[in-house]
KOLKOL-92521 format. One line per 2 residues: number of its first residue (from 1); their letters; for each residue x, y, z of C-alpha. Coordinates in nm, 4 decimals. Each point is the difference from the previous one (the first is absolute). Layout:
N
NUM) A) X/Y/Z  ...
REM end
This chain:
384
1) XX) -1.6877/3.0142/0.7282  0.3213/-0.2597/-0.0644
3) XX) -0.1331/-0.3010/-0.1757  0.2552/-0.2466/0.0501
5) XX) -0.2262/-0.3192/-0.0204  0.1492/-0.0397/-0.4315
7) XX) 0.0665/-0.3537/0.0378  -0.3882/-0.0515/0.0330
9) XX) -0.0833/0.2465/-0.2161  0.1879/0.2565/-0.1664
11) XX) -0.1372/0.3623/0.0591  -0.0176/0.2414/-0.1734
13) XX) 0.0005/-0.1024/-0.3311  0.1289/0.1855/-0.3588
15) XX) -0.2487/0.2460/-0.0941  -0.0079/-0.1866/-0.3073
17) XX) -0.1865/-0.2862/0.1513  -0.2940/0.1463/0.0965
19) XX) -0.0011/0.2153/-0.3535  -0.0264/-0.2793/-0.1683
21) XX) -0.2745/-0.2122/0.2011  -0.1928/0.2812/-0.0382
23) XX) 0.0305/0.0861/-0.3828  -0.0512/-0.3958/-0.0427
25) XX) -0.3302/0.0735/0.2164  -0.1119/0.3110/-0.1723
27) XX) 0.0856/-0.0772/-0.4099  0.0321/-0.3879/0.0106
29) XX) -0.1034/-0.2035/0.2310  -0.1022/-0.3164/-0.2480
31) XX) 0.0482/-0.3407/0.0779  0.3395/-0.0697/-0.1580
33) XX) 0.0066/-0.3307/-0.2706  -0.3918/-0.0366/0.0072
35) XX) -0.0889/0.2457/-0.2935  0.1233/0.1289/-0.2677
37) XX) -0.1127/0.3588/-0.0051  0.2187/0.2601/0.0451
39) XX) 0.0233/0.0220/0.3839  0.0431/-0.3577/0.0496
41) XX) 0.2768/0.0173/-0.2195  0.1811/0.3086/0.2070
43) XX) -0.0826/-0.1525/0.2896  0.2008/-0.3684/-0.1082
45) XX) 0.2650/0.2076/-0.1086  0.0683/0.1750/0.3222
47) XX) -0.0564/-0.3701/0.1463  0.3011/-0.0919/-0.2449
49) XX) 0.2085/0.2982/0.1137  -0.0254/-0.1142/0.3676
51) XX) 0.1221/-0.3726/-0.1367  0.3058/0.2004/-0.2029
53) XX) 0.1029/0.2430/0.2566  -0.0099/-0.3566/0.2415
55) XX) 0.2390/-0.1784/-0.2111  0.2214/0.3039/-0.0529
57) XX) 0.0596/0.0364/0.3611  0.0516/-0.3678/0.0480
59) XX) 0.2402/-0.0268/-0.3344  -0.3021/-0.2994/-0.1039
61) XX) 0.0008/-0.0617/-0.4107  -0.3518/-0.0785/-0.0256
63) XX) -0.2733/0.2193/0.1412  -0.2596/-0.2763/-0.0253
65) XX) 0.1334/-0.1645/0.2469  -0.0638/0.2181/0.2224
67) XX) -0.3597/-0.1234/0.2400  -0.1681/0.3056/0.1639
69) XX) -0.1418/-0.0748/0.3300  -0.1556/0.2055/0.2655
71) XX) 0.3584/-0.0213/0.2284  0.2431/-0.2202/0.1053
73) XX) -0.1548/-0.2036/0.2172  -0.2411/-0.1353/-0.3073
75) XX) 0.2950/-0.0454/-0.1887  0.1934/-0.2105/0.1988
77) XX) -0.3019/-0.1830/0.0544  -0.0182/-0.0493/-0.3496
79) XX) 0.3145/-0.1638/-0.0419  0.0302/-0.1932/0.3345
81) XX) -0.3594/-0.1694/-0.0730  0.0528/-0.0013/-0.3677
83) XX) 0.2887/-0.1805/-0.0230  0.0724/-0.2158/0.3352
85) XX) -0.1374/-0.3515/0.0171  -0.0156/-0.2042/0.3134
87) XX) 0.3040/-0.2135/0.0326  0.2296/0.3213/-0.1430
89) XX) 0.2578/0.1603/0.2019  0.0241/0.3595/0.0635
91) XX) 0.2964/0.2179/0.1563  -0.0535/0.3266/0.1313
93) XX) 0.1419/0.1839/0.3133  -0.1104/0.1399/0.3481
95) XX) -0.0214/0.3740/-0.0883  -0.2824/-0.0534/-0.1980
97) XX) -0.3407/0.2551/-0.0037  -0.3026/-0.2017/0.0631
99) XX) -0.1413/0.0400/-0.3942  0.2760/-0.2820/-0.0674
101) XX) 0.0204/-0.1784/0.3254  -0.3800/-0.0604/0.0299
103) XX) -0.0818/-0.1801/-0.2914  0.3159/-0.2224/0.0224
105) XX) -0.1218/-0.1137/0.2989  -0.3632/-0.0453/-0.1696
107) XX) 0.1736/-0.1951/-0.2508  0.2132/-0.1809/0.2731
109) XX) -0.3715/-0.1426/0.1437  -0.0806/-0.1242/-0.3442
111) XX) 0.3604/-0.2204/-0.0410  0.2298/0.2803/-0.1197
113) XX) 0.3306/-0.0392/0.1764  0.0935/0.3089/0.1455
115) XX) 0.3705/0.1207/0.1353  0.0499/0.2815/0.1455
117) XX) 0.4192/0.1420/0.0137  0.0746/0.1833/0.3148
119) XX) 0.1557/0.3828/-0.0251  0.2102/0.1348/0.2420
121) XX) -0.1620/0.2165/0.2149  0.1158/0.2876/-0.1881
123) XX) -0.2150/-0.1499/-0.2637  0.2986/-0.1069/-0.2062
125) XX) -0.0277/-0.3114/-0.2052  0.3017/-0.1928/-0.1109
127) XX) -0.0492/-0.2145/-0.3824  0.1790/-0.3062/0.0812
129) XX) -0.3095/-0.0523/0.2594  -0.2174/0.0051/-0.2816
131) XX) 0.1643/-0.2576/-0.2141  0.0984/-0.2074/0.3286
133) XX) -0.3930/-0.0049/0.0391  -0.0613/-0.1323/-0.3538
135) XX) -0.1786/-0.3845/-0.0301  -0.0344/-0.2020/-0.3042
137) XX) -0.4092/0.0997/0.0245  0.1139/0.3699/-0.0005
139) XX) -0.1511/0.2315/-0.2586  -0.0287/0.3482/0.1193
141) XX) 0.2328/0.2774/0.2012  -0.2503/0.2894/0.0785
143) XX) 0.1568/0.2983/0.1946  -0.0782/0.3304/0.0947
145) XX) 0.2385/0.2788/-0.1712  0.0283/0.1691/0.3196
147) XX) -0.1546/-0.0164/0.3584  -0.2900/0.2054/0.0728
149) XX) 0.0932/0.0007/0.3668  0.3858/0.0624/-0.0200
151) XX) 0.0102/0.1361/-0.3249  0.2768/-0.2625/-0.0471
153) XX) 0.0703/-0.0976/-0.3711  0.0396/-0.3870/-0.0764
155) XX) 0.2422/-0.0645/-0.2684  -0.2087/-0.1182/-0.2868
157) XX) 0.2362/0.0374/-0.2704  0.2289/-0.2812/0.1691
159) XX) -0.3209/-0.1970/0.0758  -0.1483/0.0332/-0.3255
161) XX) 0.3567/-0.2114/-0.1491  -0.0243/-0.2043/0.2483
163) XX) -0.3661/-0.0953/-0.0666  0.1046/0.0151/-0.3744
165) XX) 0.2261/-0.2318/-0.0022  -0.2161/-0.2659/0.2139
167) XX) -0.2713/0.0862/-0.2746  -0.2794/0.1312/0.2439
169) XX) -0.2305/0.2331/-0.0534  0.1182/0.3502/0.2031
171) XX) -0.3144/0.2393/0.1332  0.0740/0.3495/0.1130
173) XX) -0.1831/0.1867/0.2416  0.0966/0.3496/-0.1541
175) XX) -0.2682/0.2058/0.2272  0.2805/0.2139/0.2215
177) XX) 0.2342/0.0211/-0.3079  -0.1418/0.0700/-0.3273
179) XX) 0.0546/0.3363/-0.0666  0.2828/0.0584/0.2262
181) XX) 0.2728/-0.2750/-0.0744  0.0882/-0.1052/-0.3550
183) XX) -0.1183/-0.3727/-0.1124  0.0891/-0.1422/-0.3007
185) XX) -0.2600/-0.2974/-0.0438  0.2744/-0.1816/-0.2514
187) XX) 0.2989/0.1085/0.1520  -0.1253/-0.1073/0.3516
189) XX) -0.1718/-0.3319/-0.1258  -0.3191/0.0903/0.1373
191) XX) -0.2968/-0.2222/-0.1505  -0.2762/0.1410/0.1597
193) XX) -0.0129/0.3712/0.1861  -0.2857/0.1523/0.1647
195) XX) -0.0145/0.3500/0.0468  -0.2613/0.2341/0.1437
197) XX) -0.1031/0.3741/-0.1053  -0.0599/0.1600/0.3128
199) XX) 0.3382/-0.0104/0.1901  0.3215/0.1027/-0.1536
201) XX) -0.1275/0.0326/-0.3640  -0.1780/0.2961/0.0808
203) XX) -0.3512/-0.1055/-0.1283  -0.3645/-0.0413/0.0992
205) XX) -0.0983/-0.2582/0.2655  -0.2006/-0.3282/-0.2050
207) XX) 0.2886/-0.0214/-0.2397  0.2508/-0.2638/0.0021
209) XX) 0.1655/-0.2980/-0.2517  0.1826/-0.2960/-0.0203
211) XX) 0.2202/-0.0588/-0.2808  0.0579/-0.3296/-0.1577
213) XX) 0.3127/-0.0981/-0.1552  0.0845/-0.2243/-0.2627
215) XX) 0.0975/-0.2862/0.1603  -0.3644/-0.0450/0.1833
217) XX) -0.2215/-0.2694/-0.1614  -0.3219/0.1575/-0.0703
219) XX) -0.1588/-0.3418/-0.0395  0.1071/-0.1040/0.3665
221) XX) -0.1158/0.3561/0.1199  -0.3785/-0.0545/0.1498
223) XX) -0.1955/0.3164/-0.0061  -0.1927/0.0889/0.3491
225) XX) -0.2789/0.2128/-0.2003  -0.1508/-0.0348/-0.3357
227) XX) -0.2293/0.1961/-0.2275  -0.0329/0.3118/-0.2086
229) XX) 0.2948/0.1426/-0.1924  -0.0866/0.1589/-0.3164
231) XX) 0.1812/-0.2569/-0.1778  -0.1027/-0.3097/-0.1975
233) XX) -0.3685/0.0572/0.1193  -0.1311/-0.2840/-0.2307
235) XX) 0.1350/-0.2499/0.2555  -0.1032/-0.1017/0.3028
237) XX) 0.3215/-0.0869/0.0889  0.2331/0.1982/0.1975
239) XX) 0.3052/0.1666/-0.2725  0.3475/-0.1858/0.0383
241) XX) 0.1991/0.3071/-0.0540  0.1453/0.2435/0.1944
243) XX) -0.1058/0.2292/0.1617  -0.3553/-0.1011/-0.0708
245) XX) 0.0139/-0.3332/0.1562  0.0306/0.1600/0.3348
247) XX) -0.1909/0.3681/-0.0636  -0.3495/-0.0970/0.0113
249) XX) -0.2516/0.2809/0.0878  0.0064/0.3664/-0.0458
251) XX) 0.3576/0.1247/0.0738  0.0658/0.3312/0.2332
253) XX) 0.0280/0.2365/-0.3000  -0.0152/0.2939/0.2046
255) XX) 0.2659/-0.1446/0.2608  0.2188/-0.1310/-0.2946
257) XX) -0.0152/0.3910/-0.1787  0.1271/0.0817/0.3285
259) XX) 0.2952/-0.2667/0.0400  0.0763/0.1156/-0.3318
261) XX) 0.0156/0.3470/0.0592  0.2355/-0.1046/0.3039
263) XX) 0.2433/-0.2070/-0.1590  0.0532/0.2310/-0.2809
265) XX) 0.0699/0.1931/0.3355  0.2515/-0.2327/0.1275
267) XX) 0.1634/-0.0561/-0.3239  0.0845/0.4243/-0.0567
269) XX) 0.1296/0.0148/0.3433  0.2062/-0.2554/-0.0274
271) XX) -0.0199/-0.3456/0.2687  0.3897/0.0804/0.0690
273) XX) -0.1345/0.3477/0.1020  -0.2544/-0.1179/0.2010
275) XX) 0.2052/-0.2388/0.1882  0.2568/0.2206/0.0711
277) XX) -0.2280/0.2461/0.1717  -0.1333/-0.2768/0.2227
279) XX) 0.3330/-0.1126/0.0809  0.1046/0.3429/0.1351
281) XX) -0.3084/0.0304/0.2295  0.0770/-0.3477/0.1101
283) XX) 0.3108/0.0803/0.0729  -0.1155/0.2982/0.2089
285) XX) -0.2625/-0.1757/0.2094  0.2154/-0.3043/0.0672
287) XX) 0.2514/0.1869/0.1462  -0.2377/0.2505/0.1617
289) XX) -0.1693/-0.3017/0.1797  0.2891/-0.1340/0.1238
291) XX) 0.1209/0.2728/0.1949  -0.3187/0.0254/0.2333
293) XX) 0.0184/-0.2416/0.3238  -0.2273/-0.2823/0.0139
295) XX) -0.0726/0.0107/-0.3499  0.0628/-0.3345/-0.1911
297) XX) 0.0298/0.0035/-0.3819  -0.0298/-0.3304/-0.1594
299) XX) 0.1078/-0.1241/-0.3316  0.3352/0.0374/-0.1967
301) XX) 0.0412/0.4047/0.0844  0.1718/0.0023/-0.3319
303) XX) -0.2146/0.2614/-0.2400  0.1935/-0.1911/-0.2810
305) XX) -0.1613/-0.2857/0.1054  -0.3349/0.0386/0.0364
307) XX) -0.2792/0.2102/-0.0718  -0.1209/0.2990/0.1422
309) XX) -0.2131/-0.1893/0.2439  0.1042/0.0129/0.3731
311) XX) -0.1174/-0.1920/0.2670  0.0950/0.0870/0.3927
313) XX) -0.1458/0.0212/0.3356  0.0546/0.2137/0.3230
315) XX) 0.0843/-0.2546/0.2579  -0.2880/0.0562/0.2816
317) XX) -0.3009/0.1119/-0.1892  -0.2063/-0.2248/-0.2367
319) XX) 0.0314/0.0674/-0.3686  -0.3663/0.1048/0.0005
321) XX) 0.0648/0.2490/0.2105  0.2639/0.1584/-0.1903
323) XX) -0.1727/0.0166/-0.3054  -0.3197/0.1490/0.1601
325) XX) 0.1752/0.2927/0.1424  0.2298/0.0953/-0.3225
327) XX) -0.3827/0.0103/-0.1974  -0.1111/0.1947/0.2971
329) XX) 0.2678/0.1903/0.1485  0.2257/0.0525/-0.2876
331) XX) -0.1951/-0.0463/-0.3079  0.2166/-0.2904/-0.1458
333) XX) -0.2317/-0.2684/-0.1075  0.1976/-0.3882/-0.0214
335) XX) -0.1070/-0.3644/0.0585  0.0896/-0.1775/0.3228
337) XX) -0.0950/-0.3698/0.0677  0.0937/-0.2873/-0.2066
339) XX) -0.0676/0.1429/-0.3621  -0.1782/-0.3537/-0.1277
341) XX) 0.3233/-0.1838/0.0584  0.0375/-0.2178/0.2922
343) XX) 0.2827/-0.1945/-0.1264  0.2039/0.3443/-0.0181
345) XX) -0.0587/0.1000/0.3591  0.0882/-0.3720/0.1166
347) XX) 0.3411/0.0413/-0.2425  0.0578/0.3005/0.2075
349) XX) -0.1034/-0.0965/0.3313  -0.2632/0.2534/0.0092
351) XX) -0.2927/-0.2217/0.0146  -0.2840/0.0899/0.1392
353) XX) 0.0259/0.3723/0.0414  0.1777/0.0483/-0.3374
355) XX) 0.1797/0.3739/-0.0535  -0.0684/0.3229/-0.0952
357) XX) 0.0708/0.0280/-0.4001  0.0605/0.3519/-0.1777
359) XX) -0.0274/-0.0359/-0.4002  0.1150/0.2751/-0.1861
361) XX) -0.0385/0.0753/-0.3218  0.1246/0.2348/-0.3246
363) XX) -0.2014/0.3042/0.1515  0.1472/0.0148/0.3642
365) XX) 0.2790/0.1938/0.0537  0.3096/0.0454/0.2802
367) XX) -0.2181/0.2695/0.2371  -0.2260/-0.2855/-0.0172
369) XX) 0.2349/-0.2595/0.1583  0.1469/0.2636/0.1999
371) XX) -0.3167/0.0455/0.1860  -0.1487/-0.3326/0.0656
373) XX) 0.3780/-0.0647/0.1411  -0.0604/0.3014/0.2453
375) XX) -0.3709/-0.1493/0.0603  0.1395/-0.4046/0.0651
377) XX) 0.2885/0.1801/0.2621  -0.2660/0.2360/0.2179
379) XX) -0.2846/-0.3474/0.0196  0.3525/-0.1995/0.1078
381) XX) 0.1006/0.2643/0.2386  -0.3290/-0.0721/0.2271
383) XX) 0.1113/-0.4082/0.0220  0.1630/0.0167/0.3770
REM end
C-alpha cells in the first residue's frame, strides 16, 4: 500500500508517538492540573513538555501563550470569533481552506466585513494586494501559510511586515506547514498562529493549538467556551490569564503525550532535513506527471515554492474515477474532489469537479513516486 494522503493526515507516524500514548494510558492516565497526587503531576508535566516543544519549534519565548485545542479548525474559530466584532474588516485570500473561510462567512453574516484577495491560478499571492485592501476599519489579516490543494506557499513574511506596519493583527493557518517549513513567530510578525498535530507534525488526531502573541489584547478576546480549568477554583468567573482562559475542560492529555513525542522527533530530525526530502520527492512527482500526455498539473510546478502537495487531473476522466482506480487497482491512497477548499478550486478553474491530490510525506520514497507516475501513465493512456 502506498499512502499519498498526508495532506489530510500523515501516516504512518513515528513509532515514538504510539509508544508515548500507550505509556500514558498504561502508566499515568490522570487528569493534568486537577489534583496534587503524583500521577496528576506527571500528567501535567507531559502537557507542559508539549507546550515547550511547540514553543521551540516556532521560536516562541513563552510556552504559556500556547492554547491547546482539538485541531486547527478550533484554533482558527477561537481567533476569529474571539477577536472580530461587527464593523471590523478582515482580509484573507482566495486559497483558503474552509476552516478559515466558513468562520469568516459566518462572521460576515453578523456584520464583519470580509475582503478576499484573488490569488493567481497557480495559487500565488501578491503582498501588495493585501496592502491595497487595507481600510480604516481593518483589524486583521488572516491567511493560510500553504494551500492544501496546490501546495503553494504564501509570502507570510512579507505580509507580516505589512500587517505590523499598519498595526493589524496577523493570523496564520499553519495546518500544512507546521513541521515542514521554518516558522519564526517574531521574525515573521505573526500575532496568532493555528496549528494541528495530525498533519506534518506527525502527531495524533485531536491535537492542535493557537499561539497567542504578545500584541493580542486578552481583554478584547472573547471566549467561545468557559468551564473548569483546575486553576482559581474558588472563583465562578473564568480565569483571565493564558492558557487557562481558553483551555476549559479536561484536555486530551494522551493525545498531547503523542504530540510531544512527535514534536521531539521533528526537532531531532530537523525541519530542514524533512523539507529537503519532501522537495526531492515533489520534484520527481511534478517532473514525471508533466511527461504524461493528457495529464494537467496545477500550482506553481516548482517544488521550492510549494509543500509536498500536488494536484492534477487526467483530462477526459473524472477525478473520482482516478482516485477509485488508484486505490483498487494500484493500491495507492489519495484524495480527490474539492478538498474542503472550494475557493481554491474556483481560483484554479477546477470547480466543481476538483482534482486528484497526492500529498507526500517524510515516510514516502522515490520508488513509491516512480510507481505512482507509472500508474497515472497507464490510466491516462486509456483516454482516446
